[in-house]
N, C-alpha and C positions, 0 to 999 in steps of 0.2 A: 406583541410579537407573536407572528405566524408563521409556520411551519409550509418551508416550500414544497415538502413532499412527505408523506407517510409510510415507511418499508413496515409492510408487514411480511412476517417470516412466520413459521410454523412456531418459533421457540416465544416470540415477542414480536409486539410493534414497537416502532418509535418514530418518532418528528425528526426531520432533520432542517435545520434553520440555518438560509444563507444567506447572508447579507454584511455589508459594509456596517461598522459600528456596534456589533453584538455582543463583545467581551463585557461590555458594561451592564449587560442584562442579562448574566447567563443566571446568575442566581433568583431571577424571574421568572426564567423559561421552564427552571425543572422545579420539583417540592419536593426537598428532602424529607426520607422520616426520622432522622436521627442527624448526629454529627455528621459535617462534611470537612473532607480532606481534600484539598486542591496539591496534585500529586505532579511534578513538573520539572526540568532540569536545573542545575544552577543558575547554567545562563539565562534562562526564561524566566527567574522568579522575578526577578524586579519590571522588566517589560510588560510580561503577561502574568504569569501567577499570582502575582500581588493584589492587580486591579479584580482580577475573576473573583479571589477569595473575598475582597472586599466586597463584592456583589452581593454577598449571602450576609443576613439576617440571623444567629450572630454571624459576625466574618467565621471565615474557614479557617482552618490550620493549613500552613503549607508544607508539605514534603517536597526535600530535590534530591537528586541523584545525578552521577555524571552521565551524561549522555554520549553516542558513540556506537555505533556498529555493533564493535567488538565488544562492548559493554551490554548487548544485548543477550543475557544469559541467565539462567537460572539463577547464579548464586545474586546478580540485582536484581532480580524478582524477588530473593531473599530477602535482600537488605531492607526493599521498600516495605516487604511484610513485616520485618521487624520495627521498622518505624511506626508502621501503624499500630502493633501491639503496646510500644510504648506510649503512645497518645492516646491509648484508651479507645481505639475502633471498635465496633461492637457490630452485629448481625445485621442493626438496622443505620448503619453507616453508609453515606453516598462518598465513592472515587472520584473526582472530576479531575482530568486528565487533560493537562494542556500542554501541547508540544507536537512536534513531527511525525513521523509512522513509527519510531526505532522506538519515542517517550509512550507514544500510545499502545503501541503491540506491547511493550514489556511492561511496562504498569498497568494496562489492560489485563494482561494477564496476571499479575499479582494480584488484581481485583477480584479476578476470576475466581481463582482457588484460594483466596484469604477468607476463613470460615466458611466455606465450599462458596463464596461468592458474593459481593456484596455490590448495592447498586451503584452503575458505573455509568459518568455521563466524558462522553469526548468531545474536546475543544482543539481541534486541529489548525495549527498555526502556520503549517506549511502546504503549497499548492500541492505536493504529492501526497498528504495526507488528507487534504479537504475532498480529490477527485477520488481516492481510492480507499487506502487501509483503516479511515474511520468507517468505513460502509460498509456493513455484512455482517457484523459480529464474530471478524475472526480476531482473535489474538495469541500473538506467539512469541517465545524466543528463538535463539539458535543452537543448534547442538556443533560441536565441532568438525561431524560428519555433513551438516548442511545446512540451509539457511529455514528457519520457521518449522523446523521436525518437532517441536514441544510447544502442544498450544490447546487451545481450546476454542468452542463456537459458544460466543456469550453475547449474544446482543446487549447494545448500551440502552439505555433507560432514554437518551436523547443523543445526537450529534448539532453541536453548535459552531456554523464555521462562518466565520468572520472574515468576508474577503478584504478587508481596507486592511488587516497584515500583511498582506501576501503583497504590498509595496515596499515594506521594508526587508525582503528576502535579498538575501544575496543573488547575483545573475545565476550562478551556478545551481543552486537551490532551487530557483523557479524554474529553470532548465529540467530539471531531474522530475518534476510535477507536468512539466509540458510534455516531456516522453510519454508518461504513463498517461494523460490526456488523448495523445496522438492514438495510443494503443485501442481506447475507448474507442475512438472514432473507425477504426478499423473493425474492430467487432460489432458496432452496433450501430453510428450514427454519422453516415455520410457528411452530413452538415457543421459537426464539431469536426471531423477530419479537414476537410474544406478550409473553417477558419483556420488553421492551423499548418495548410501546406505550403505557408509561404512564410519565411519568418519576418518580424515584422512587430509592430504594435497589435495586442490582443486585448478584447474585453476579458480579463478575468475571472469576473463574476460571472459572465454568459459562462466559459467555460467551465468553471466548477459547476454550475447548474446541469449543463448538457452532460457531463462526464458522469454524474450523480443521478442524472435519470438512468443512464444508459446502465450502471451497476444495479440501482433499486430493480429494476426489469428484472436483472437476472437473478438476484439473489433472493428475491421473492417467491422464483417460481423454484430455485434450489437452493434451500439454507446450507444444506452441510456437504456441497461439493461432490454429489452422487455423477449428476452429468452435466446441464447448461452452466452451471458455475465455472465448470473448468475453462469454457471458454476467456475468463477473466486472465488465465494465465498464458495468453499470444505474448510471446518471448522474453517468458520466466524461464522457461524448461532451461536451456542455454545461458540466460542471461542468471539466472540464480548458479547454475555451475560456474559462471564466470567468477561470480562473486565471491563462492567459495575456495575456487581456485588460488584468487586473490588474496584471501584471508579478508576479505571485507574491506578492504585497501585499494586506493588508488582510482576507484569509481566510485558516484555515487549509485544509488538502487538506481535509478531511473535510467541512467547513463549505460547500468548493466542489461536494462530492460530492451532499450534503445538497440544495441548491438545484435540482441537476442531477435529482435523483428527480425533483422535484417538477415540474419542466418535461418531463421524461420521462413524465410520468404522466399530465399534459395531453394530449400528442400520444398517447399510448398509447388514451384517450378518443375523442380526436376522430376516430382510425382504425376506431374500433369494435372495439380488442380488450381494451379493460380496462372494466368495470361504473363507470360514474361514484360508486357506493357506494364502492368499493373504492379508486377514485383519493382519496376526502373519508378514508376511515380509514388509508391510508397517511401522506397529506399531513399530517395530524392527526399524526399518530405521530412526524412529522419536525418539525414547529412545536414539539411541545411539548417538545422538548430544547432549545428558543430558539436554532437556528445564530442565527452576527452575523448583522445585516441586509447584505442587500448595498450596496454602496459604488457610486456610480454609474457606470455602463455604456453602453457603447455597442454595440447589436448588430451591427451591420457589423464591427465590433473583433474578437466574440466569434464570429460566424460565419468569419472569415478563419481565426482559430486552428482551427476545427474544418475545415478543410482538410485539415490536415496530422493528422486522426486516425490514429492507426498501424492503425485496424480497417476502414477503408476500401480496399475492392480494386477497381485502377482507375478508373474513373468513380463508380462505385457507393459513395454513402455509407452507411456502416452505422450502426446505433442498437440498444440492448438497450432492450426494451418489456416491463413487466410483464404479465402476463394474469391471475393472481391471485397470491393472498398465497402463494410458495413456487414459483413457478415465471414463470418470464421466457423471451422469445425474443431470437431474434436477426431483426430487420428492416432487409431492405434498401431502396433506392431511397428515403431519406428527402431531402424536398425544403428548399430553403433558406426558403420558405414553413411551413414543419412547424416548422422550428426556432424560425425566427421568432414563429410560434404557442405554443412552448413558452417562451422567452424573455417572451413579452408576458406569460404566467400570471405571471411572477417580478417584472412591473411594469418590463419593460425593453424600452425601444423604441431606433429609430435615433436618431442624431445630428440 
């Protein structure tokens, strides 16, 4: 098995394997130092987890937990750690995390703090996880005041993305990943944006490869979100605020980012950064994939959630705004009035 790309970060370098039919070869792609634990959800144990466990010799043990964004918490991470302890995990053990973004973030965070960190392999099974969350070495759980506020920078030993599993995704879950891929196109690859600009059949393997290439270039240059890596948060400032205000119910993460992109585009036009014709083009591309309608929201609650955005520095609120398709920039000094303007573009007002 040959890697598609090797990501070089200051903390570590690791290969990313992309292609159909890779699940059965996970055990051959990585060399564990000690006992292997496959960590996945109850629902994914039989379709994916057991097969990945069987690819190791001797067979890996399987640990499961309940998935869902509301369970992306410190107690869930603690439960995973307890299961590792009960099964005799040691410093030389390896955690192979099989699942989507919530599973990868939560179990990856548990692996990063268990015994000060054990070897971690990501096996993402959703489009969103393959194009985004599994790449870059960030793992985290949520806090009631905001998304991903408790986390680590913890590069994996490898990322293995079997693109064949994407065909089994529910349509809404697949769309969630496509919005993140659209984001990647706007921040760094006009050809990827063009692939997704019109709703229709898409080559998911090609989408994953292009999106991973965009993210790999950025995280290799900025491992810990000091500057360039913030570009990956296009659509996320208000997207995360929307998720938190909804208590992580009603929208998928990708849908929240989709609406956050449209809001960011409106702010970019108001600032004179983005031409209105390009705003309309990006907005149309997002809306053409028909994200779920926004549930009732209060702008004050969304803004309160943005106060805890990890991108902010000191008293300065940071936001990523597009300048053109394929180029965004990090903008400081974003005001409450601008955020309210972006939310108004989505039809969200104060209560």
